[in-house]
C-alpha positions in Angstrom: -3.7 -29.0 -41.0 -5.3 -25.6 -40.5 -7.9 -24.7 -37.9 -10.2 -21.7 -38.0 -12.4 -20.5 -35.2 -12.8 -16.8 -36.0 -16.3 -17.5 -37.5 -17.5 -21.1 -38.2 -15.2 -23.7 -37.0 -13.3 -25.0 -40.1 -10.7 -27.7 -40.3 -8.6 -28.0 -43.6 -6.4 -31.0 -44.1 -3.1 -30.8 -45.6 -4.4 -32.1 -49.1 -7.0 -29.1 -49.1 -9.9 -31.5 -48.0 -12.5 -30.0 -45.6 -13.2 -32.0 -42.5 -16.9 -31.8 -41.5 -17.6 -32.4 -37.8 -20.9 -33.0 -36.0 -21.9 -30.5 -33.2 -20.5 -32.2 -30.1 -17.2 -32.9 -31.9 -17.0 -29.2 -32.8 -17.5 -28.3 -29.2 -14.7 -30.6 -28.0 -12.3 -29.4 -30.9 -13.0 -25.7 -30.1 -12.0 -26.4 -26.5 -8.9 -28.2 -27.5 -8.0 -25.4 -30.0 -8.4 -22.5 -27.6 -6.1 -24.3 -25.1 -3.8 -26.0 -27.7 -0.7 -27.6 -26.2 -2.4 -27.6 -22.8 -4.3 -30.4 -21.1 -8.1 -30.1 -21.4 -9.7 -32.1 -18.4 -12.4 -34.5 -19.0 -14.4 -32.5 -16.4 -14.1 -29.4 -18.5 -15.3 -31.2 -21.6 -18.2 -32.6 -19.7 -19.2 -29.2 -18.4 -19.0 -27.8 -21.8 -21.1 -30.4 -23.5 -23.7 -30.6 -20.8 -23.8 -27.3 -19.0 -27.3 -28.0 -17.4 -26.3 -31.4 -16.2 -24.6 -34.4 -17.6 -26.1 -37.9 -18.3 -25.0 -41.0 -16.5 -23.1 -42.1 -19.5 -21.1 -39.0 -19.8 -17.6 -40.4 -19.4 -18.2 -43.2 -21.8 -19.7 -40.7 -24.3 -16.7 -38.4 -24.0 -14.3 -41.1 -24.7 -16.4 -42.2 -27.8 -16.3 -38.6 -29.1 -12.4 -38.4 -28.5 -12.0 -41.7 -30.5 -14.0 -40.4 -33.3 -12.2 -37.0 -33.2 -8.8 -38.6 -33.2 -9.8 -40.8 -36.1 -11.0 -37.8 -38.2 -7.8 -35.7 -37.3 -5.5 -38.7 -37.8 -1.8 -37.6 -38.1 -2.2 -34.1 -39.4 -5.0 -34.9 -41.8 -3.4 -37.5 -43.9 -5.5 -40.2 -42.6 -5.0 -42.9 -40.0 -4.5 -42.7 -36.3 -1.1 -44.2 -35.6 1.4 -42.9 -33.1 1.6 -39.4 -34.7 -1.9 -38.4 -33.7 -2.4 -34.7 -33.1 -4.7 -35.6 -30.2 -3.0 -37.2 -27.2 -4.1 -38.4 -23.9 -2.4 -36.8 -20.9 -3.5 -37.6 -17.2 -7.1 -37.0 -16.8 -7.6 -35.0 -20.0 -6.4 -34.5 -23.6 -4.0 -32.2 -25.5 -4.2 -31.0 -29.1 -0.5 -30.9 -30.4 -0.8 -28.3 -33.1 1.6 -25.4 -34.0 0.1 -22.1 -33.0 0.6 -20.9 -36.7 -2.0 -23.3 -37.8 -4.7 -21.9 -35.5 -6.3 -18.6 -36.6 -7.0 -17.2 -33.1 -3.5 -17.9 -32.0 -2.1 -16.2 -35.1 -4.6 -13.3 -34.5 -3.1 -13.0 -30.8 0.4 -13.0 -32.1 -0.2 -10.3 -34.6 -2.0 -8.1 -32.1 0.9 -8.3 -29.7 3.4 -7.6 -32.5 1.3 -4.4 -33.4 1.3 -3.3 -30.0 5.1 -3.6 -29.7 5.4 -1.8 -33.1 3.2 0.9 -32.1 5.0 1.4 -28.7 8.2 1.7 -30.7 6.8 4.3 -33.0 6.9 1.9 -36.0 3.4 2.7 -37.3 3.7 1.2 -40.7 4.7 -2.2 -39.2 1.8 -1.8 -36.7 -0.7 -1.1 -39.5 0.4 -4.2 -41.5 0.1 -6.4 -38.4 -3.3 -5.0 -37.5 -4.5 -5.4 -41.2 -3.4 -9.0 -41.2 -4.9 -9.8 -37.7 -8.4 -8.1 -38.4 -8.6 -9.9 -41.9 -8.6 -13.3 -40.1 -12.2 -12.6 -38.7 -14.9 -14.1 -40.8 -17.9 -13.8 -38.3 -18.4 -14.1 -34.5 -16.1 -16.6 -32.7 -17.4 -20.3 -32.7 -20.3 -19.2 -34.9 -21.5 -22.8 -35.4 -20.1 -24.3 -32.2 -22.6 -25.3 -29.4 -20.8 -23.4 -26.6 -20.9 -23.9 -22.9 -19.6 -21.4 -20.3 -15.9 -21.7 -20.9 -16.1 -21.2 -24.6 -18.6 -18.2 -24.1 -16.0 -16.6 -21.8 -13.2 -17.2 -24.4 -15.4 -15.7 -27.1 -16.1 -12.6 -25.2 -12.4 -12.1 -24.5 -11.4 -12.6 -28.2 -14.1 -10.2 -29.3 -12.8 -7.7 -26.8 -9.3 -7.9 -28.2 -10.7 -7.5 -31.7 -12.3 -4.2 -30.5 -9.1 -3.1 -29.0 -7.2 -3.9 -32.2 -9.8 -1.9 -34.2 -9.2 1.0 -31.8 -5.5 0.7 -32.0 -5.9 0.6 -35.9 -7.6 3.9 -35.8 -4.9 5.4 -33.5 -2.2 4.2 -36.1 -4.1 5.8 -39.0 -4.3 9.0 -37.1 -0.5 8.9 -36.4 0.1 8.3 -40.0 -2.1 11.1 -41.2 -4.8 8.6 -42.8 -7.7 10.5 -41.3 -10.2 9.6 -44.1 -9.7 5.9 -43.6 -9.9 6.3 -39.8 -13.3 8.2 -40.2 -14.7 5.4 -42.5 -13.9 2.7 -39.9 -14.7 4.7 -36.8 -18.2 5.7 -38.1 -19.1 2.1 -38.4 -17.8 1.3 -35.0 -19.6 4.0 -33.2 -23.0 2.8 -34.7 -22.3 -0.8 -33.7 -20.8 0.2 -30.2 -22.6 3.4 -29.4 -21.3 3.5 -25.7 -17.7 2.9 -26.6 -16.2 6.4 -25.8 -12.8 5.5 -27.3 -14.2 5.1 -30.7 -16.2 8.4 -30.4 -13.1 10.3 -29.3 -10.9 9.0 -32.1 -13.8 9.7 -34.6 -14.0 13.4 -33.4 -10.2 13.7 -33.9 -10.2 12.2 -37.2 -13.1 14.4 -38.4 -11.6 17.6 -37.3 -8.3 16.7 -38.9 -10.2 15.9 -42.2 -11.5 19.5 -42.0 -14.8 18.5 -40.8 -14.9 20.4 -37.4 -18.7 20.7 -37.3 -19.1 16.9 -37.7 -16.7 16.4 -34.9 -18.7 18.6 -32.7 -21.9 16.9 -33.6 -20.3 13.5 -32.9 -19.5 14.6 -29.3 -23.2 15.9 -28.9 -24.5 12.5 -30.1 -22.3 10.7 -27.7 -23.2 12.9 -24.8 -27.0 12.4 -25.6 -26.5 8.6 -25.6 -24.7 8.5 -22.4 -27.0 10.8 -20.7 -30.0 8.8 -21.9 -28.8 5.3 -21.4 -26.5 5.6 -18.5 -27.2 9.0 -16.9 -23.7 10.0 -17.0 -21.5 12.6 -18.9 -18.7 11.6 -21.2 -15.3 10.8 -19.5 -12.7 13.4 -18.7 -10.6 12.3 -21.6 -13.3 12.7 -24.2 -14.3 16.1 -22.7 -10.7 17.2 -23.1 -10.8 16.2 -26.8 -14.0 18.2 -27.3 -12.5 21.4 -25.5 -9.4 21.0 -27.8 -11.5 21.0 -30.8 -13.4 24.0 -29.7 -10.2 25.9 -29.1 -8.2 24.5 -31.9 -6.5 26.8 -34.6 -4.5 26.0 -37.4 -2.0 24.2 -35.3 -4.4 21.7 -34.1 -3.0 19.0 -36.4 -0.2 18.5 -33.9 -2.7 17.6 -31.2 -2.2 13.8 -30.2 -5.0 12.1 -28.5 -2.9 9.4 -27.0 -0.9 12.2 -25.2 -3.7 13.0 -22.7 -3.8 9.6 -20.9 -0.3 8.7 -20.6 0.4 5.3 -22.2 -1.4 4.2 -25.2 -4.1 1.8 -23.6 -4.6 -0.7 -26.4 -5.1 -4.0 -24.7 -7.0 -4.1 -21.5 -5.2 -6.4 -19.1 -6.9 -9.6 -18.7 -4.5 -11.8 -16.7 -6.8 -14.2 -14.8 -6.0 -17.9 -15.0 -8.5 -20.1 -16.7 -11.8 -20.8 -15.0 -12.3 -24.2 -13.2 -15.0 -26.2 -14.7 -15.3 -28.8 -11.8 -15.8 -26.2 -9.1 -18.3 -27.2 -6.5 -19.8 -25.6 -3.3 -18.5 -22.5 -1.7 -21.7 -20.5 -2.3 -21.5 -18.7 1.0 -17.9 -17.6 0.4 -18.7 -16.4 -3.2 -21.6 -14.4 -1.8 -19.3 -12.9 0.8 -16.7 -12.0 -1.8 -19.3 -10.3 -4.0 -20.6 -8.5 -1.1 -17.1 -7.2 -0.2 -15.5 -6.6 -3.5 -18.6 -5.6 -5.6 -20.3 -3.7 -2.8 -22.5 -0.7 -3.5 -20.4 1.8 -1.5 -17.9 3.7 -3.6 -16.2 5.5 -0.7 -14.5 2.5 0.9 -11.7 0.0 0.0 -13.0 -3.2 -1.5 -10.4 -5.7 -0.6 -10.5 -9.2 0.7 -7.9 -11.7 1.9 -8.8 -15.4 1.6 -6.9 -17.2 4.3 -6.5 -20.9 4.6 -4.2 -23.9 4.8 -2.4 -25.3 1.7 -4.7 -27.1 -0.6 -8.0 -25.6 0.7 -8.6 -24.3 -2.8 -8.1 -20.5 -2.2 -6.7 -19.8 -5.7 -9.6 -21.8 -7.4 -12.1 -19.9 -5.3 -10.5 -16.5 -6.2 -10.5 -17.3 -9.8 -14.0 -18.7 -9.8 -15.1 -15.3 -8.2 -13.1 -13.1 -10.4 -14.4 -14.4 -13.9 -18.0 -13.5 -13.6 -17.2 -10.0 -12.2 -14.6 -9.1 -14.9 -17.4 -7.3 -16.7 -17.7 -4.9 -13.7 -13.9 -4.4 -13.7 -13.8 -3.3 -17.3 -10.5 -1.4 -17.3 -8.4 -4.6 -16.5 -7.8 -7.7 -14.4 -4.3 -8.2 -13.0 -3.1 -11.3 -11.6 0.2 -12.3 -9.9 1.6 -15.3 -8.0 3.6 -13.9 -5.0 5.6 -17.1 -4.5 8.2 -18.6 -6.9 8.6 -22.3 -7.6 10.8 -22.8 -4.7 8.3 -21.3 -2.3 10.1 -18.0 -1.9 8.5 -14.5 -1.8 8.5 -12.8 -5.2 9.8 -9.2 -5.2 6.8 -6.7 -5.7 9.3 -4.7 -7.9 9.1 -7.3 -10.7 5.3 -7.7 -10.2 4.8 -4.0 -10.6 6.9 -4.0 -13.8 4.7 -6.7 -15.2 1.6 -4.8 -14.2 2.7 -1.6 -15.8 3.8 -3.2 -19.0 0.3 -4.8 -19.2 -1.2 -1.4 -18.7 0.6 -0.2 -21.7 3.7 1.7 -20.4 6.7 1.3 -22.5 9.9 0.0 -20.6 11.5 3.4 -20.6 8.4 4.9 -19.0 8.5 2.4 -15.9 10.4 3.8 -12.9 13.4 2.1 -11.3 12.2 2.0 -7.6 9.5 -0.2 -6.1 8.0 3.2 -4.5 8.0 5.0 -7.8 6.3 1.9 -9.7 3.7 1.7 -6.9 2.8 5.3 -7.1 2.5 5.1 -10.9 0.5 2.0 -10.7 -1.9 3.7 -8.2 -2.2 6.7 -10.3 -3.1 4.6 -13.4 -5.8 2.7 -11.3 -7.2 5.9 -9.7 -10.0 6.6 -12.1 -10.5 3.1 -13.5 -12.4 -0.1 -12.6 -9.6 -2.6 -12.1 -9.5 -5.8 -10.3 -6.3 -7.2 -8.8 -5.8 -10.8 -7.7 -2.7 -11.5 -5.6 -2.2 -15.2 -5.0 -0.2 -17.0 -2.2 1.0 -13.7 -0.5 3.7 -13.9 2.0 3.6 -10.7 4.0 1.7 -7.5 4.3 4.9 -5.6 3.2 5.0 -7.6 0.0 1.3 -6.9 -0.8 1.1 -3.2 0.1 2.9 -1.7 -2.9 0.7 -3.8 -5.2 -2.7 -2.4 -4.0 -4.5 0.0 -6.6 -5.4 3.5 -5.6 -9.1 3.9 -6.7 -12.1 3.4 -4.7 -13.7 1.7 -7.6 -11.1 -1.0 -7.7 -11.3 -4.5 -6.2 -8.6 -6.6 -4.6 -8.7 -10.3 -3.8 -5.6 -11.7 -2.0 -4.9 -15.4 -1.0 -2.6 -16.2 1.8 -1.9 -19.1 4.1 -1.5 -16.7 7.1 -3.4 -13.6 8.0 -1.8 -10.4 6.7 -2.0 -8.3 9.8 -1.4 -4.6 9.2 -3.1 -4.2 5.7 -5.8 -1.5 6.4 -9.1 -1.9 4.9 -8.6 -5.6 3.8 -11.2 -8.1 5.2 -10.1 -11.5 6.1 -12.2 -14.4 5.0 -11.4 -17.9 6.2 -11.3 -20.9 3.7 -11.5 -24.2 5.4 -11.9 -27.8 4.0 -15.1 -28.8 2.3 -18.3 -30.1 4.1 -18.9 -33.8 3.3 -21.5 -33.2 0.6 -19.4 -30.8 -1.3 -16.3 -33.1 -1.0 -18.3 -36.0 -2.4 -19.8 -33.8 -5.4 -16.1 -32.8 -6.0 -15.0 -36.4 -6.1 -17.8 -37.5 -8.4 -17.2 -34.6 -10.7 -13.4 -34.8 -11.1 -13.4 -38.7 -11.3 -15.7 -38.5 -14.4 -17.3 -41.8 -13.3 -20.8 -42.9 -12.7 -20.9 -44.0 -9.0 -23.4 -46.7 -8.1 -25.4 -46.6 -4.8 -23.2 -49.6 -3.6 -20.1 -47.5 -3.8 -21.4 -44.4 -1.6 -19.7 -45.7 1.6 -16.5 -46.1 -0.5 -16.8 -42.6 -1.7 -17.4 -41.4 1.9 -14.3 -43.1 3.1 -12.2 -41.6 0.2 -13.1 -38.1 1.1 -12.6 -38.8 4.8 -9.1 -40.2 4.0 -8.5 -36.9 2.1 -9.4 -35.0 5.2 -12.1 -33.2 3.0 -9.2 -31.2 1.6 -10.0 -30.0 -2.0 -6.5 -30.6 -3.2 -6.6 -34.2 -2.0 -10.0 -35.0 -3.2 -9.0 -33.7 -6.7 -6.0 -35.8 -6.8 -8.1 -38.9 -5.9 -10.7 -37.9 -8.5 -8.0 -37.4 -11.2 -6.4 -40.7 -10.4 -9.7 -42.5 -10.8 -10.3 -40.7 -14.0 -6.8 -41.4 -15.4 -7.1 -45.2 -14.6 -10.4 -46.7 -15.5 -9.2 -50.0 -14.3 -8.6 -48.7 -10.8 -11.6 -49.5 -8.7 -12.6 -46.9 -5.9 -12.4 -49.7 -3.3 -8.9 -50.6 -4.4 -7.8 -46.9 -4.1 -9.5 -46.8 -0.7 -7.4 -49.8 0.5 -4.2 -48.1 -0.6 -5.1 -44.7 1.1 -5.8 -46.5 4.4 -2.2 -47.3 4.8 -0.8 -44.1 6.4 2.8 -44.8 5.3 1.8 -44.4 1.6 -1.1 -42.0 1.7 0.7 -38.9 0.6 2.2 -41.0 -2.2 -1.3 -41.7 -3.5 -2.6 -38.2 -3.2 -0.3 -37.0 -6.1 -1.3 -36.9 -9.8 0.6 -34.4 -12.0 0.7 -31.0 -10.1 -2.0 -32.2 -7.6 0.6 -33.0 -5.0 -0.5 -32.7 -1.3 3.0 -33.4 0.1 4.5 -30.6 -2.1 1.9 -28.1 -0.9 2.5 -28.9 2.9 6.2 -28.9 2.3 6.2 -25.4 1.1 4.3 -24.2 4.2 6.8 -26.2 6.3 9.9 -24.7 4.8 8.4 -21.2 5.1 8.6 -21.5 8.9 11.3 -20.3 11.0 13.7 -22.8 12.6 11.9 -22.8 16.2 8.5 -23.2 14.5 9.7 -26.1 12.4 11.4 -27.9 15.3 8.1 -27.5 17.3 6.1 -28.8 14.4 8.4 -31.8 14.1 8.1 -32.7 17.8 4.2 -32.4 17.5 4.1 -34.6 14.4 6.2 -37.2 16.1 3.8 -37.4 19.1 1.3 -40.2 19.3 -1.3 -37.6 20.1 -3.0 -35.4 17.4 -4.5 -32.8 19.7 -2.8 -30.8 22.6 -3.5 -28.3 25.4 -1.1 -25.7 26.0 0.3 -27.5 28.9 0.7 -30.8 27.1 2.5 -29.0 24.3 4.7 -27.2 26.8 5.8 -30.6 28.2 6.4 -32.0 24.7 8.3 -29.0 23.5 10.2 -28.6 26.8 9.4 -24.9 27.1 7.3 -22.7 29.5 3.4 -22.5 28.9 3.7 -18.9 27.7 6.2 -19.8 25.0 4.4 -22.9 24.1 1.2 -20.9 23.5 3.2 -18.3 21.4 4.5 -21.2 19.1 1.2 -22.9 18.8 -0.6 -19.6 18.0 2.1 -19.0 15.3 1.4 -22.5 13.7 -2.3 -21.7 13.8 -1.5 -18.5 11.8 0.2 -20.5 9.2 -2.8 -22.9 9.2 -0.6 -25.8 10.1 -2.6 -26.2 13.3 -6.3 -25.7 14.0 -8.1 -24.8 17.2 -10.9 -27.0 18.4 -13.3 -26.8 21.4 -12.5 -29.2 24.0 -16.2 -29.5 25.2 -15.3 -28.1 28.6 -15.1 -24.4 27.9 -11.5 -24.6 26.8 -9.7 -25.4 23.4 -7.2 -27.7 22.1 -4.7 -27.4 19.2 -5.2 -30.1 16.6 -2.7 -31.3 14.0 -4.6 -32.3 10.8 -4.1 -35.8 9.7 -2.4 -35.2 6.5 0.0 -32.7 8.1 0.8 -35.4 10.7 1.7 -38.0 8.1 3.9 -35.4 6.3 5.7 -34.5 9.5 6.4 -38.2 10.1 8.2 -38.3 6.8 10.4 -35.4 8.0 11.6 -37.1 11.4 12.3 -40.7 12.4 9.6 -41.9 14.8 10.1 -45.0 17.0 8.1 -47.8 15.5 6.0 -48.5 18.8 5.0 -44.8 18.8 4.2 -44.8 15.1 2.0 -47.9 15.4 0.1 -46.3 18.3 -0.5 -43.2 16.2 -1.8 -45.1 13.1 -5.5 -44.9 14.0 -7.9 -44.0 11.3 -11.6 -44.0 12.0 -13.0 -44.7 8.5 -11.4 -48.1 8.6 -13.8 -49.1 11.4 -16.8 -47.6 9.5 -16.4 -49.2 6.1 -19.6 -51.2 6.4 -21.7 -48.5 8.0 -24.6 -47.2 5.7 -23.7 -43.7 5.2 -26.2 -41.3 3.3 -24.5 -38.8 1.0 -26.8 -37.2 -1.7 -28.6 -39.9 -3.6 -28.3 -38.4 -6.9 -24.4 -38.6 -6.9 -24.7 -42.4 -6.9 -27.0 -43.8 -9.7 -27.6 -47.2 -11.0 -26.1 -47.8 -14.5 
């Protein structure tokens, strides 16, 4: 079965038959195709189908659409559903199992990457063949007949950007091959449809001059300068001005001039490494506004960097990604993303991260230096005159981050970390905490994909309380309810009330609260781990410095230092004691984790198993009424 999205969405069965889909099914299929072999959550489907607000029957409607789509696709287009269906259910979402060679946008991406590799290696004929094949796949705008929501709109923009970069690379290949007239033909059309694209204009100037049409090349520069001055109030970039000067001064040897030599690497694909946006994001409006104020501020003479600091599971990565996607059009020269811990929780070496960044920027492997310091200098130089966004996720230390920072005042940086990164000059720390109750309830409703009745509002309140309002835990509960329609919210609440099994319940796929806390715990030094174990084994969940000193069997000064270190790691929080002082509080989910790390006497464990929501289950709480609607 063949799928085409580079134009109208088309589905061709193995027997040549065209499968016609209604609009809503086209939207769902486009989502599944653009993320083939990945799980597309129900929440994302709902967001895409009803971007302005979903109906009360959204979940049932989506399930009906999936049934219809599965029936139409069958087992590869040969009819029938059976066990070989291309569309399978996985957790709280669906996956389309289709080879990438059967989807035109995936083939397009592979061909563009092949062309880039061939071009870098000087194999211009191979690059030209790959580019011709890639660009021939386009029939019209992406998803032309698909009712698109925010995610598909973003994907369409990204694919169109890659197409433009492919056309620019094709022109560069033609210039290297001496096919100047073909380059002129294509570039004249592109400068008309994209009058502010300086790369097209610069290559057109070069192609015209090499074709013996020097006067037209100079006219092309004058036309570009006039457009930029009129529309943007700026002059052409330094690289375009250099082409202009070279043409003015060129003699008979000008054919040896290479445009690409002026800017270092051949910049073909603008790095776009951001993870997919999250469709079921809620709240955090104040933090998003703060991020925009810092990173996209109007001043151009100060660093624009922020570090999101918070405990594991508070949603720092989701927040950073949610912020980064809308501003990618401001940082037009590239968006870099790197996770700074490996799967075991160990710090990733900045040497390897810089290598990946430089490769994404277009440098060949033999152009990338062999030391961290030299790689960092080259990365800063490349970023210096560009608008680049760098997102560094789950940083461990300031020394790890420092070599990865770009060098230009127009660049933006977003870092996430569990602990403050003291010593990073010019980086503003922003605290990310658990969600307010209203946002936690909204997240639960959205991720569960269910219609909640007014009679279930108290149960929903108890569920988010049992999750400690931690976004990761709330997402896990929502995903569990979405995955298991037979599981009632009340029954899940009853299972969560038992402290011994609560962390077991807060796990669905990679949404695993225990695993996240464990990574923080294992990152501590031995003294801090021992102290946390003793605090977790205590019947009390809050401590003064003196109480902690007695429990840890150390002096007050040493106890305060240990406690402050655990606060830095966001494993303890500081709370006002109501008498002008403060106490150190161990969050409930962290306490439950620590009790799994050490053996606690049964009497002490029973004394500490106190959970307030259990005594409030029949109280009439009042979360937002529109979240809980009669069927």
